[in-house]
C-alpha positions in Angstrom: 18.0 16.6 -45.0 21.4 17.9 -46.3 20.4 16.6 -49.8 17.1 18.4 -49.6 18.7 21.7 -48.7 21.3 21.4 -51.4 18.6 20.8 -54.1 16.3 23.5 -52.7 19.0 26.2 -52.7 20.2 25.1 -56.1 16.8 25.6 -57.5 16.3 28.9 -55.7 19.5 30.3 -57.1 18.5 29.1 -60.6 15.1 30.8 -60.2 16.0 34.2 -58.7 19.5 34.8 -60.2 18.3 34.4 -63.8 16.0 36.6 -65.8 13.6 33.9 -66.7 12.3 33.4 -63.1 11.7 37.2 -62.7 10.1 37.4 -66.1 7.4 34.9 -65.2 6.7 36.6 -61.9 6.5 40.0 -63.6 3.9 38.6 -66.1 1.8 37.3 -63.2 2.0 40.6 -61.3 1.1 42.6 -64.4 -2.0 40.4 -65.2 -3.2 40.6 -61.6 -2.6 44.3 -61.5 -4.5 44.8 -64.7 -7.5 42.9 -63.2 -7.3 44.9 -60.0 -7.4 48.2 -61.9 -10.3 47.2 -64.1 -12.5 45.3 -61.6 -11.6 46.5 -58.1 -10.7 50.2 -58.5 -14.2 51.0 -59.6 -15.6 54.4 -58.4 -18.4 53.8 -55.9 -17.7 50.0 -55.9 -17.0 47.9 -52.8 -13.4 47.7 -51.4 -12.7 44.1 -52.3 -10.1 42.1 -54.1 -12.5 39.2 -54.6 -12.5 39.7 -58.5 -8.7 39.6 -58.5 -8.7 36.4 -56.5 -11.2 34.7 -58.8 -9.4 35.7 -62.0 -6.1 34.8 -60.5 -7.2 31.2 -60.4 -7.2 31.4 -64.2 -3.9 33.4 -64.3 -2.3 30.5 -62.5 -3.2 28.2 -65.3 -1.0 30.3 -67.6 1.8 31.3 -65.3 2.5 28.2 -63.1 3.5 25.8 -66.0 6.1 28.4 -66.9 7.6 28.0 -63.5 7.7 24.2 -63.5 8.4 23.5 -67.1 12.2 23.1 -66.7 12.3 21.3 -63.4 13.1 17.9 -65.1 13.2 18.6 -68.8 16.2 20.9 -68.4 18.0 18.2 -66.3 17.4 15.6 -69.1 18.5 18.0 -71.8 21.7 18.9 -70.1 22.4 15.4 -68.9 22.5 16.4 -65.2 19.7 14.1 -64.2 22.0 11.1 -64.3 24.4 12.9 -62.0 21.6 13.6 -59.5 20.6 9.9 -59.6 24.2 9.0 -58.8 24.3 11.3 -55.8 23.6 9.8 -52.3 20.0 11.2 -52.2 16.7 9.6 -53.1 14.7 10.7 -56.2 11.9 11.8 -53.9 14.3 14.1 -52.1 15.2 15.7 -55.4 11.5 16.1 -56.3 10.6 17.6 -53.0 13.6 20.0 -53.1 12.6 21.2 -56.5 9.0 21.4 -55.6 9.5 23.5 -52.4 11.7 25.9 -54.4 8.8 26.3 -56.9 6.4 26.9 -54.0 8.6 29.8 -52.9 8.3 31.3 -56.3 4.5 30.8 -56.1 4.4 32.7 -52.9 5.9 35.6 -54.7 2.9 35.7 -57.0 0.7 36.4 -54.0 2.5 39.5 -52.8 0.8 41.9 -55.3 -2.6 40.8 -53.9 -1.5 41.8 -50.4 -0.4 45.2 -51.9 -3.9 45.6 -53.5 -5.4 45.1 -50.0 -3.2 47.8 -48.6 -4.3 50.2 -51.4 -7.9 49.4 -50.7 -7.3 50.1 -47.0 -6.6 53.7 -47.9 -10.0 54.1 -49.6 -12.2 51.7 -47.7 -12.4 48.6 -45.4 -11.3 45.5 -47.3 -12.1 42.1 -45.7 -8.7 40.8 -44.7 -10.3 37.5 -43.7 -11.6 37.0 -47.2 -8.2 38.1 -48.6 -6.3 35.6 -46.4 -8.7 32.8 -47.3 -8.4 33.6 -51.0 -4.6 33.6 -50.9 -4.7 30.2 -49.2 -6.9 28.9 -52.0 -4.5 30.3 -54.7 -1.6 28.8 -52.9 -3.3 25.4 -52.8 -4.4 25.6 -56.4 -1.0 26.8 -57.6 0.7 24.0 -55.7 -1.5 21.5 -57.5 -0.6 23.0 -60.9 3.1 23.0 -59.9 2.9 19.2 -59.3 1.2 18.7 -62.6 3.9 20.8 -64.3 6.6 18.8 -62.7 5.0 15.6 -63.9 4.8 17.0 -67.4 8.4 17.9 -67.4 9.5 14.3 -66.7 8.0 13.3 -70.0 10.1 15.4 -72.4 13.4 17.2 -72.8 11.8 20.3 -74.2 10.7 23.1 -71.9 8.1 24.3 -74.4 6.6 20.9 -74.8 6.4 20.5 -71.0 4.7 23.9 -70.7 2.1 23.1 -73.4 1.5 19.6 -72.0 0.8 21.0 -68.5 -1.2 23.9 -69.8 -3.5 21.9 -72.1 -4.0 19.2 -69.5 -5.1 21.8 -66.9 -7.4 23.5 -69.4 -8.8 20.1 -70.4 -9.7 19.4 -66.8 -11.1 22.9 -66.0 -13.0 23.5 -69.3 -14.2 19.9 -69.5 -15.6 20.0 -66.0 -17.5 23.1 -66.9 -18.8 22.1 -70.4 -19.6 18.4 -69.9 -22.3 19.0 -67.2 -24.5 20.5 -69.8 -24.4 17.2 -71.7 -25.1 14.8 -68.9 -27.6 14.5 -66.1 -27.6 16.4 -62.8 -26.1 13.5 -60.8 -23.1 13.3 -63.1 -22.8 17.1 -63.3 -21.9 17.2 -59.5 -19.0 14.8 -60.2 -17.6 17.1 -62.9 -18.0 20.1 -60.7 -16.1 18.3 -57.9 -12.9 17.8 -60.1 -12.6 21.4 -61.2 -9.9 23.1 -59.1 -10.9 26.6 -60.1 -14.4 26.2 -58.7 -12.8 25.1 -55.4 -10.5 28.1 -55.4 -13.6 30.3 -55.9 -14.9 29.0 -52.6 -11.7 30.3 -50.9 -12.0 33.6 -52.8 -15.4 34.4 -51.2 -14.0 33.7 -47.7 -15.4 30.2 -47.3 -12.9 27.7 -45.9 -14.2 24.2 -46.7 -12.4 21.1 -45.4 -13.4 19.1 -48.5 -11.6 21.6 -50.7 -8.5 21.5 -48.5 -8.4 17.6 -48.7 -8.9 17.8 -52.5 -5.9 19.9 -53.1 -3.6 18.2 -50.6 -4.4 14.6 -51.8 -4.4 15.5 -55.5 -1.0 17.3 -55.1 0.5 14.4 -53.2 -0.8 12.0 -55.9 0.8 14.0 -58.7 4.1 14.2 -56.8 4.1 10.5 -56.4 3.3 10.0 -60.1 6.3 12.3 -60.8 8.4 10.0 -58.7 7.2 7.0 -60.8 8.1 8.8 -64.1 11.4 10.3 -62.9 13.3 7.2 -63.9 11.7 7.0 -67.3 13.9 7.5 -70.3 12.5 8.9 -73.5 13.2 6.6 -76.4 13.9 3.5 -74.3 11.4 0.6 -74.3 11.0 -0.8 -70.7 10.4 -4.4 -70.0 6.8 -5.6 -70.1 6.7 -6.5 -66.4 7.8 -3.0 -65.4 5.2 -1.5 -67.6 2.5 -3.7 -66.1 3.7 -2.9 -62.5 3.9 0.8 -63.3 0.4 0.8 -64.8 -1.0 -0.9 -61.7 0.6 1.6 -59.5 -0.8 4.5 -61.6 -4.3 3.0 -61.5 -4.2 2.3 -57.8 -3.0 5.8 -57.0 -5.7 7.4 -59.1 -8.4 5.3 -57.5 -7.0 6.1 -54.0 -7.0 9.9 -54.7 -10.5 9.9 -56.1 -11.7 7.7 -53.2 -10.3 10.0 -50.5 -11.7 13.1 -52.2 -15.1 11.5 -52.7 -15.3 10.5 -49.0 -14.5 14.0 -47.8 -16.9 15.5 -50.3 -19.8 13.7 -48.5 -22.0 16.2 -46.6 -21.5 14.3 -43.3 -17.7 14.8 -43.7 -17.7 18.4 -44.8 -16.9 21.2 -42.4 -17.0 24.8 -43.6 -15.9 28.0 -41.7 -16.9 31.6 -42.5 -13.7 33.6 -42.5 -15.2 36.9 -43.7 -15.2 40.0 -41.4 -19.0 40.4 -41.7 -19.7 36.7 -41.1 -21.6 36.7 -44.4 -22.6 33.0 -44.1 -23.1 32.8 -40.4 -26.7 32.9 -39.1 -27.2 35.3 -36.1 -28.7 34.2 -32.8 -32.2 35.5 -33.5 -32.3 33.5 -36.8 -31.1 30.4 -35.1 -33.7 30.8 -32.3 -36.5 31.2 -34.9 -35.4 28.2 -36.9 -35.2 26.0 -33.7 -38.7 27.1 -32.7 -40.3 26.1 -36.0 -43.1 23.6 -35.2 -42.6 20.2 -36.8 -45.3 18.4 -38.6 -45.9 15.8 -41.2 -44.7 18.2 -43.9 -41.4 20.2 -43.4 -41.1 23.9 -43.8 -39.6 24.8 -47.2 -37.6 27.7 -48.6 -37.5 27.9 -52.4 -35.2 30.5 -53.9 -35.8 31.3 -57.5 -32.5 32.4 -59.2 -31.6 32.4 -62.9 -28.0 31.2 -62.8 -26.9 32.5 -66.2 -27.8 36.0 -65.2 -25.8 36.0 -61.9 -22.2 35.6 -61.1 -21.2 32.1 -60.2 -19.5 33.2 -57.0 -22.8 34.8 -55.8 -24.7 31.6 -56.4 -22.1 29.7 -54.4 -22.6 32.2 -51.5 -26.4 31.7 -51.8 -26.0 28.0 -51.7 -23.8 28.1 -48.6 -26.4 30.3 -46.7 -29.2 27.9 -47.7 -27.1 24.9 -46.6 -26.7 26.6 -43.2 -30.4 27.1 -42.9 -30.8 23.3 -43.6 -28.4 22.5 -40.9 -30.0 24.8 -38.3 -33.4 23.0 -38.3 -34.5 19.4 -39.0 -37.9 20.6 -40.0 -36.7 22.9 -42.8 -35.8 22.1 -46.4 -34.2 24.6 -48.7 -33.6 24.6 -52.4 -32.5 26.9 -55.2 -34.6 26.8 -58.3 
């Protein structure tokens, strides 16, 4: 524990007592403030920070790698990583100490959104349940990108290369999961949607807490941190023995399979649990609706609700809200089938 505290406060001092850390936070605050001004402070518009929460999921892609890019690359460049290895602490302790210090910086990025909520409180009634849920989603998403950035920083001594490696990897995952579904069938499209962290953050942004999203972020982050542990002892330019390469590859493959397996299990409808955290209970069915659905007579053919919606003419978040309400109709009655066309 003493080793963890020493690493943690060492990284905190390096982050908050140097201009670089504050510069990254200032850029994040400026971008979120710009989005708030353009999309939330609209005359006659609703008092909500939902647009800021959704766009912030993309801002994290740009800002978070700048926080994590020097976590290990700087240690290798200065030759201090060998000193840390010789200290009486485990490599995982070093990784967790650095990681938690980065999470503290990530929390600072969420403070402007709280301020936006206070500003909206003056002019309207913002949904604080939605704001809290959205901030949780941003924290989980940012924690995932931090772990990816730390993994990238173990592969190089250059901070710029570490930043670009983390940035392009995250963009490849997000953009690939959004573009590839148009080239494959609907069954495979669901798989690509499931691996997109920004889509899962959007669920939090609309005030919907889904256990499958929580498991996705926790398991994926833990997996990336463990991969960081595997790569921490790697030396650029040195050729490891074949047996170590084989053992490391097996551990990589096994860990990836484990992460995907756990996420897939909790994505099953029978395992999912969702909670409506909005003030207006936007996704909850009232008692009269539940009574009506329960009283529907059952026959050979189920009752059906078909909703016609043109996806490319509507906001993606709205479609996700509609899908959640339809899903709750499905759950409320065994004799009812809903679909969105």
